[in-house]
C-alpha positions as a Python dict, from the first residue, in 0.01 Angstrom:
ca = {
    (1, 'M'): (0, 0, 0),
    (2, 'N'): (331, -128, -129),
    (3, 'T'): (291, -260, -483),
    (4, 'H'): (660, -337, -524),
    (5, 'T'): (733, -706, -504),
    (6, 'E'): (1072, -866, -494),
    (7, 'P'): (1151, -1078, -798),
    (8, 'A'): (1154, -1451, -738),
    (9, 'P'): (1506, -1577, -679),
    (10, 'E'): (1672, -1741, -976),
    (11, 'P'): (1651, -2121, -965),
    (12, 'I'): (1972, -2285, -857),
    (13, 'R'): (2134, -2468, -1145),
    (14, 'F'): (2432, -2700, -1124),
    (15, 'D'): (2695, -2761, -1387),
    (16, 'T'): (2767, -3094, -1220),
    (17, 'K'): (2573, -3415, -1180),
    (18, 'I'): (2556, -3697, -926),
    (19, 'A'): (2446, -4025, -1083),
    (20, 'V'): (2400, -4375, -948),
    (21, 'L'): (2374, -4673, -1183),
    (22, 'L'): (2221, -4992, -1050),
    (23, 'R'): (2218, -5329, -1218),
    (24, 'A'): (1863, -5398, -1331),
    (25, 'D'): (1848, -5750, -1182),
    (26, 'L'): (1884, -5639, -818),
    (27, 'E'): (1615, -5705, -559),
    (28, 'P'): (1442, -5391, -422),
    (29, 'W'): (1623, -5412, -85),
    (30, 'Q'): (1954, -5449, -270),
    (31, 'R'): (1886, -5139, -481),
    (32, 'L'): (1828, -4929, -170),
    (33, 'N'): (2127, -5075, 12),
    (34, 'V'): (2364, -5030, -283),
    (35, 'T'): (2247, -4673, -348),
    (36, 'S'): (2299, -4578, 17),
    (37, 'F'): (2649, -4722, 27),
    (38, 'L'): (2753, -4570, -306),
    (39, 'V'): (2650, -4212, -235),
    (40, 'S'): (2803, -4218, 113),
    (41, 'G'): (3148, -4206, -42),
    (42, 'L'): (3100, -3894, -249),
    (43, 'G'): (3085, -3639, 32),
    (44, 'T'): (3403, -3768, 191),
    (45, 'Q'): (3615, -3708, -120),
    (46, 'V'): (3418, -3434, -295),
    (47, 'P'): (3315, -3197, -15),
    (48, 'E'): (3160, -2940, -252),
    (49, 'V'): (2867, -3178, -310),
    (50, 'I'): (2755, -3124, 50),
    (51, 'G'): (2523, -2835, 129),
    (52, 'E'): (2476, -2644, 453),
    (53, 'P'): (2336, -2802, 772),
    (54, 'Y'): (1960, -2795, 822),
    (55, 'E'): (1766, -2652, 1114),
    (56, 'D'): (1395, -2661, 1186),
    (57, 'A'): (1184, -2372, 1317),
    (58, 'D'): (1259, -2476, 1676),
    (59, 'G'): (1633, -2455, 1618),
    (60, 'V'): (1692, -2831, 1617),
    (61, 'P'): (1996, -2897, 1395),
    (62, 'Y'): (2019, -3169, 1129),
    (63, 'L'): (2308, -3301, 923),
    (64, 'P'): (2386, -3142, 588),
    (65, 'M'): (2298, -3340, 277),
    (66, 'F'): (2386, -3324, -90),
    (67, 'R'): (2332, -2980, -238),
    (68, 'Q'): (2186, -3124, -558),
    (69, 'P'): (1968, -3414, -667),
    (70, 'V'): (2102, -3766, -711),
    (71, 'L'): (1985, -3920, -1037),
    (72, 'V'): (1936, -4296, -1018),
    (73, 'F'): (1960, -4512, -1331),
    (74, 'E'): (1932, -4881, -1400),
    (75, 'A'): (2131, -5073, -1653),
    (76, 'T'): (2231, -5416, -1771),
    (77, 'K'): (2551, -5571, -1642),
    (78, 'E'): (2720, -5486, -1972),
    (79, 'T'): (2610, -5121, -1965),
    (80, 'L'): (2729, -5093, -1604),
    (81, 'T'): (3071, -5232, -1703),
    (82, 'T'): (3092, -4985, -1993),
    (83, 'A'): (2992, -4697, -1763),
    (84, 'H'): (3265, -4798, -1518),
    (85, 'T'): (3524, -4795, -1798),
    (86, 'R'): (3402, -4451, -1910),
    (87, 'A'): (3418, -4313, -1554),
    (88, 'L'): (3774, -4443, -1519),
    (89, 'S'): (3884, -4300, -1854),
    (90, 'R'): (3747, -3959, -1753),
    (91, 'S'): (3905, -3978, -1406),
    (92, 'L'): (3569, -3891, -1245),
    (93, 'P'): (3516, -3941, -872),
    (94, 'R'): (3339, -4274, -838),
    (95, 'A'): (3227, -4541, -595),
    (96, 'I'): (3158, -4904, -678),
    (97, 'F'): (2957, -5186, -525),
    (98, 'T'): (3027, -5542, -636),
    (99, 'S'): (2814, -5852, -593),
    (100, 'D'): (3075, -5986, -347),
    (101, 'L'): (2980, -5715, -98),
    (102, 'F'): (2641, -5875, -35),
    (103, 'A'): (2826, -6159, 141),
    (104, 'T'): (3040, -5942, 369),
    (105, 'G'): (2932, -5774, 686),
    (106, 'N'): (3178, -5494, 753),
    (107, 'D'): (3392, -5228, 592),
    (108, 'R'): (3721, -5417, 628),
    (109, 'D'): (3583, -5725, 452),
    (110, 'N'): (3417, -5506, 186),
    (111, 'R'): (3747, -5342, 97),
    (112, 'A'): (3927, -5680, 96),
    (113, 'A'): (3662, -5826, -138),
    (114, 'V'): (3710, -5543, -388),
    (115, 'R'): (4088, -5550, -354),
    (116, 'S'): (4099, -5921, -440),
    (117, 'V'): (3949, -5877, -790),
    (118, 'P'): (4121, -5716, -1092),
    (119, 'T'): (3941, -5412, -1236),
    (120, 'A'): (3830, -5590, -1553),
    (121, 'D'): (3680, -5878, -1352),
    (122, 'L'): (3476, -5676, -1100),
    (123, 'D'): (3116, -5803, -1087),
    (124, 'L'): (2962, -5457, -1060),
    (125, 'V'): (2609, -5414, -930),
    (126, 'G'): (2634, -5040, -869),
    (127, 'L'): (2835, -4732, -959),
    (128, 'A'): (2814, -4375, -834),
    (129, 'V'): (2981, -4100, -1030),
    (130, 'Y'): (3015, -3724, -994),
    (131, 'G'): (3143, -3462, -1232),
    (132, 'P'): (3057, -3213, -1505),
    (133, 'K'): (2712, -3279, -1649),
    (134, 'N'): (2833, -3363, -1999),
    (135, 'A'): (3096, -3608, -1870),
    (136, 'V'): (2847, -3785, -1641),
    (137, 'D'): (2592, -3798, -1923),
    (138, 'K'): (2850, -3977, -2137),
    (139, 'V'): (2924, -4223, -1857),
    (140, 'V'): (2558, -4318, -1806),
    (141, 'K'): (2476, -4335, -2179),
    (142, 'G'): (2274, -4651, -2244),
    (143, 'A'): (2123, -4661, -1895),
    (144, 'R'): (1767, -4554, -1823),
    (145, 'M'): (1621, -4359, -1535),
    (146, 'H'): (1525, -4590, -1250),
    (147, 'P'): (1148, -4649, -1251),
}
């Protein structure tokens, strides 16, 4: 009888963080929609956040997903604006969603809506940010974990 057991693998720890901040006054469907749009941008510009493809026991392949959790926060409009300023000052990869985007129906119009508003006047309803844990923690300071 073999009494030797392999040690459990070390837990995977990340020195980076993916965070999404949502404005607290959004409707539930808006929160889901905004979160989906925001995180979709990260993998295109920051490929290291994407893990390996999945495959089930029958060999059916599935798309790769983020390699680490996405932490979702909610905040007031003011806290979201401050977080955006902090993300910009730290040059962290980020994605934004403004209230104007609820009235558009396609990518071209979304980009035009954002392009038409100066940075300081953006009516932010969501922000996704990626970077070193301590930098992201500073960006989301004042927000609380989404319930």
